[in-house]
N, C-alpha and C positions, 0 to 999 in steps of 0.2 A: 504494500500500500504506500502510495506517495504521501509526502508530508509538506508542510509549509510552516516556516518560522515567522512569527509576528512579534513585534515589540509588545511589552506589557500593556501600554496604553491602547494599542490597536486591538489586543485581545479583549480588553474591557469594552471597547466600542463594538466589536463583533458580537459579544454576548448580549449587549444592550440593543442590538439591532441597528446601530447607527452606521456600521460599515458593512456593505454588501458587495464590495468590489475591490480588487487590487490590481496592480500593474507590475509586470516583470519585464525588465529590459531584454529584448531579443538578442540572443548571442548565437552566432555572430550577427552583426548588424546586416540587414539585407541590402543588396544592390538595387533592388526595385520591388515594387508591389504589383502583383498580377492577379486580378479578380479578388482582391482583398487578402491574398496570401503572399507573405514575404518570400522572396527568392534570392538566391545567390548564384552567381555564374559558376558553372562547373569547371573543373580543372582543365578540361580539354576545349573549353570555350565554344562547344557545339550546342550544348543545351544549358538548362538551368536546373537547380535543385530547390525544392520546397524546403522551407525551414519549418519544422513541426513544433507546435507548442508543447510545453511540459505537461499540461493538463488537458483532458478531453471532456466534452460535455457528458454528463451522467456519471463521471468518475467521482469516487469518494476519496477524500484525503483527510489526514489528521493534522491537528495543530500542535506544533512543538512549543513548549514553554519551559521555563526553569521549574525544576521539581526536586523533591526530596523523598527518599524511600525510608519509611519506618519499618524496621524488621521486627516481626513478632515470631513466636515459636513456630507456628504453622502457616503463617501468611506474611505478605508484605502489603503495606498500605502506602499509597502515593499521596503526598501533600504537594500543593501547588503554590508557588510564590505569589501569584496574582491575589490570592485571598489574604496573604500575610502582609501585603504592602500597607494595609491600614493599621497594622500592629508593628511599628518599627522595632520594638524590642525583640519580639519573637522572630521577626524577619532577619534581624542582624545576627542572631545566634544559630540560625539554621545554615547548614552548608549546602547551598543549592547546587544541583547538578546542571551542567551546561545543557540547554535545550537540544542541541545537535545530537546528544546521546539518547534522547527519548525514543523508546520503541512504541509502536502502534498500540500495544496492549496497555501501555501506561498512560495513554492520552485520555482526555475527558471531552475534548471538543473535536467534532468532525464536520467537514464541509462537503456539500454536494455541488459540483460545478454545474452551473446552469447555462453559461454562454462563454464563448471564447472568440475573440477577434483581435486583429492587429490594427494599430493606429500609431501615428506620430504622437509622441507624448504631448506636444503643444496643441494637439487637436482636442484635448479634453474639454468637455462641455461643463457649464455650471452645475447641471444636474449630476454628472458623473463626479464632480468635485464633492458634492454632498454624499454620494455613495462611498467615497473614499474617506469620509469623516470630517469634511470641512463644514463648519457651521457659521451662521451669521452671529456676530457679536454686537449686540446693542441695537441701534436703530436702523440697521440695514445698510450702513455705509462702511462696515469693517467686517472682516472674516478671519477665522483662525481655525487651527486644528482643534477638535472638540475636547480633548482631555484637560483636566484641571490645571496641570502644570504649564499649559501653553498660555503665555502672556502676550506674545507678539501678535499684532493684528495687521491685516493687509487690506488694501482698498477693493480687491476683487477676489472671488473664490479661486480663480486660476492662479493668482499670485500666491495665495496661501498654500495651495496645493504644490506649486513649484518649489516653495521653500521646504515643504515637508519631503517632497520627492528627492531634492538635492541632499537633504540631511540623511536620508536612508540609503541613497545610491551614491554613485561617484560624483565628485564635485562638478557642478555645472551640467549635470546630465540633462536637465530640462532645457537649458539654454542651447545645448548642443543638438537639440531636436532629435533625440534618439527614438527609435521605433520600439514599441512595447507590445506585449500581449496584455489585453484587457480581459480579466477573468471575473465574471459574475458568479456568485455562489449563494447558497442558503445554508444556514446553520442547522445541523441535525440535532435534535434534542436528546438523542440517545445513541449509543454506539451501534454501528450497523451490524 
């Protein structure tokens, strides 16, 4: 089963239903787009190769997050850092495991992929910015990423998204107009 790592604040937004879409940079970057599909020139220059997305529609993937395993005599319980972030003392004494090491059976959140498409990251719409977790802050003239720690505001949803995208990905990825996979999903309430 495939997996996806999200930052803690994105996991919170996902669980609250505020985030229903994410973007991944297409690697390698395409030479062109043909009927909505990114392609690269083949080595022999006669044809071209499609670049396939990592996720497919209908596929289930699990969310990787920092975790801790409590060992008991006959079983193991998994604790998740997301719930401890509101209790700084308990969170600081736990030795959290790197989310990269999380196996599917240890996960608690699963996503069903509902749509996959390619686009230039600069082509993001205001509606898609909301699906990525950008909210209006105040009277409609400033926008920010939705989580509590986010204090910076921007004049448009796209500028707020660009700042978030650059923080997560390589420097100036948005300004470099990279091509991305746009993945829509729904959160599954129980393990598949």
